[in-house]
C-alpha positions in Angstrom: -0.1 0.0 0.1 1.3 3.4 -1.0 1.3 6.3 1.8 -0.9 8.1 -0.5 -3.5 5.1 -0.8 -6.6 5.4 1.4 -7.2 3.3 4.4 -10.4 2.6 5.8 -11.8 3.6 9.2 -13.2 0.6 10.8 -17.0 0.5 11.0 -18.5 -0.1 14.8 -20.0 -3.1 15.2 -22.5 -2.2 17.8 -24.7 -0.6 15.1 -25.7 -1.6 11.4 -23.8 0.8 9.5 -23.2 0.9 5.7 -20.6 3.4 4.2 -22.2 4.9 1.2 -19.9 7.2 -1.9 -20.4 10.1 -2.4 -19.2 10.7 -6.5 -18.3 14.1 -6.8 -19.7 16.1 -9.9 -17.6 16.6 -13.2 -17.6 16.3 -16.4 -17.4 13.1 -18.3 -13.8 14.0 -19.0 -12.4 14.8 -15.6 -10.8 12.7 -13.0 -13.0 10.8 -10.3 -13.3 11.9 -7.0 -15.4 9.9 -4.2 -15.6 10.1 -0.5 -17.2 7.7 1.7 -19.5 8.1 4.9 -20.9 5.4 7.4 -24.7 5.7 8.0 -27.0 3.5 9.8 -29.2 0.9 7.1 -32.1 0.3 10.2 -33.3 3.3 9.6 -37.0 4.0 8.4 -37.6 6.5 5.0 -37.6 9.3 6.6 -34.6 9.3 8.2 -32.4 6.9 6.4 -30.3 8.7 4.2 -31.1 8.7 0.5 -28.6 6.5 -1.8 -28.5 4.2 -5.0 -27.0 0.7 -5.1 -24.6 -0.7 -8.2 -25.5 -3.7 -9.5 -22.7 -4.9 -11.6 -19.9 -7.1 -12.5 -16.5 -6.5 -10.6 -14.4 -7.8 -14.3 -11.0 -8.6 -13.7 -9.1 -6.9 -10.7 -5.8 -7.2 -12.9 -4.6 -3.3 -14.2 -6.7 -1.2 -11.5 -7.5 2.4 -11.9 -6.6 4.9 -9.6 -9.4 7.4 -8.6 -9.0 10.1 -6.7 -10.0 9.7 -2.7 -11.1 12.1 0.4 -11.5 15.9 0.9 -9.0 17.5 -1.6 -8.7 14.1 -4.0 -5.3 13.7 -2.1 -5.5 10.1 -2.0 -5.9 7.0 -4.2 -8.1 4.4 -3.9 -7.6 1.8 -6.7 -10.9 0.1 -8.7 -11.2 -2.6 -11.5 -11.4 -1.6 -15.1 -15.2 -2.4 -15.1 -15.9 0.0 -12.3 -14.0 2.7 -13.3 -16.1 2.6 -16.9 -19.0 3.2 -14.8 -18.1 5.6 -12.8 -18.1 8.7 -14.9 -21.3 7.9 -16.3 -22.8 7.1 -12.9 -21.5 10.5 -12.2 -23.9 13.9 -12.5 -22.4 17.3 -14.0 -23.5 19.7 -11.6 -24.1 17.9 -7.9 -22.9 14.9 -6.1 -24.6 11.3 -6.1 -24.6 8.7 -3.7 -24.4 5.4 -4.4 -23.3 2.1 -2.6 -21.1 -0.3 -4.5 -19.8 -3.0 -2.7 -16.3 -3.1 -3.8 -16.0 0.1 -2.5 -17.9 0.4 0.4 -17.0 -2.8 2.0 -13.0 -3.1 3.2 -12.4 -5.8 0.8 -9.6 -6.8 2.9 -11.4 -7.2 6.3 -12.8 -10.3 6.3 -14.9 -9.7 9.7 -16.2 -6.3 8.1 -16.8 -8.4 4.8 -19.2 -11.2 6.5 -21.1 -8.2 8.6 -21.5 -6.1 5.0 -22.4 -9.4 2.8 -24.9 -10.6 5.4 -26.8 -7.3 5.3 -26.2 -6.8 1.2 -30.1 -7.7 1.0 -31.6 -4.9 3.0 -28.9 -2.7 1.2 -30.4 -3.4 -2.0 -33.9 -3.2 -0.7 -33.8 0.4 0.8 -32.0 1.9 -1.9 -34.3 4.3 -3.9 -32.9 2.4 -7.4 -30.8 0.1 -8.4 -28.6 0.4 -11.2 -27.8 -2.2 -13.6 -24.6 -1.6 -15.1 -24.1 -4.2 -18.3 -20.8 -2.6 -19.1 -19.8 -0.4 -22.3 -22.3 -0.2 -24.6 -21.5 -1.8 -28.7 -22.5 -0.5 -32.0 -25.6 -2.7 -31.6 -26.8 -1.8 -27.8 -29.1 1.2 -28.5 -31.0 -1.1 -31.5 -31.4 -4.2 -28.4 -32.7 -1.0 -26.0 -35.2 0.3 -29.1 -36.4 -3.1 -29.6 -37.0 -3.3 -25.6 -39.5 -0.8 -25.6 -40.8 -1.5 -28.7 -42.0 -4.7 -27.9 -42.7 -3.9 -24.2 -44.9 -1.0 -25.6 -47.0 -3.3 -27.6 -46.9 -6.6 -25.9 -47.6 -8.3 -22.5 -46.0 -11.4 -23.4 -43.3 -12.5 -25.4 -42.8 -16.0 -26.1 -39.3 -16.8 -27.4 -39.6 -20.4 -27.9 -42.4 -20.5 -30.5 -41.2 -16.6 -31.9 -44.9 -14.9 -31.0 -46.5 -12.3 -29.1 -49.3 -11.5 -27.1 -50.7 -8.2 -27.6 -51.4 -5.8 -24.4 -55.3 -6.0 -24.8 -55.2 -10.0 -25.5 -53.5 -11.3 -22.5 -56.2 -10.1 -20.2 -59.0 -11.2 -22.2 -59.2 -14.6 -22.9 -62.8 -14.3 -24.7 -60.9 -13.2 -27.6 -59.2 -16.4 -28.6 -55.4 -17.1 -29.9 -54.3 -13.3 -30.7 -50.9 -14.3 -30.7 -48.7 -12.1 -33.3 -45.7 -13.8 -35.3 -42.3 -11.8 -33.1 -41.0 -10.2 -36.6 -36.9 -9.7 -36.0 -33.9 -9.1 -38.9 -30.7 -11.4 -38.2 -29.4 -7.8 -37.1 -32.3 -7.5 -34.3 -31.3 -10.9 -32.8 -27.5 -10.1 -33.0 -28.4 -7.1 -30.7 -30.3 -9.0 -28.5 -28.3 -11.5 -28.1 -25.5 -9.5 -27.5 -27.1 -7.9 -24.2 -27.9 -11.2 -23.2 -24.4 -12.6 -23.0 -23.3 -9.9 -20.8 -21.5 -11.1 -18.1 -24.1 -9.2 -15.6 -26.8 -11.8 -16.6 -24.7 -14.5 -15.7 -24.3 -13.1 -11.9 -25.7 -15.4 -9.3 -26.7 -12.2 -7.1 -28.5 -10.4 -10.4 -32.4 -11.8 -9.8 -31.9 -11.1 -5.7 -30.4 -7.3 -5.9 -32.7 -6.3 -8.8 -36.0 -7.6 -7.4 -35.2 -6.3 -3.7 -35.1 -3.1 -5.7 -37.9 -0.9 -5.4 -37.0 0.8 -8.6 -34.0 -0.8 -11.1 -32.4 1.0 -14.4 -30.0 -0.5 -17.0 -27.2 1.2 -17.8 -24.5 0.8 -20.5 -21.6 3.3 -21.0 -23.6 5.5 -22.9 -25.9 7.7 -21.1 -28.9 8.1 -24.0 -29.5 4.0 -23.4 -30.5 4.0 -19.5 -33.5 2.4 -19.4 -36.2 1.0 -16.8 -35.5 -2.6 -15.9 -39.1 -3.6 -16.4 -38.3 -2.6 -20.2 -36.5 -5.8 -20.6 -38.6 -8.6 -21.5 
């Protein structure tokens, strides 16, 4: 550990405390500047500090990226490349943002703390005002895939991927209309765009279903801010 690398202050074990990450405002190209603060998580909504939680994959821990830490950004802290890619797009240009991110908010070198904090993760995601699902960098097909999800979601309630049919919204709740299935017309490029989304490592994470199911509101985001969409958009 270098002299200017951030060192964690231990969290008291007498209360249910978590750390929250403040991402300071800046443009996409500015250096990342973050700070941590401890806060109780076992409070009602009126007294709980409002925060969001990040659902993502760590990626390789090789070749970490150093981010500025603490007052004045005098300290440094290493994060994985995937998280470093996400942080500039999670930052607001004009105000600070409060987020819970496990890799930073938990002292990963303190096994005792990790055990306690991991046991509280369900509550952390449940009490977050929003869960952000970071899928990773945008590819050339990402925007088309999101457009397809929105188009399909606005017209149908059921997508049967095994038979390639859609169930129109009005028919899904009115069985007297009979079989109202429509063919799912997708081009080869459309299928490839959707495939690219669902083959991302985020969908293979064991915790994903729990993190999203516990969320009050979940958003999906790739590296381009315009691709941020409600997770309910995904079929």
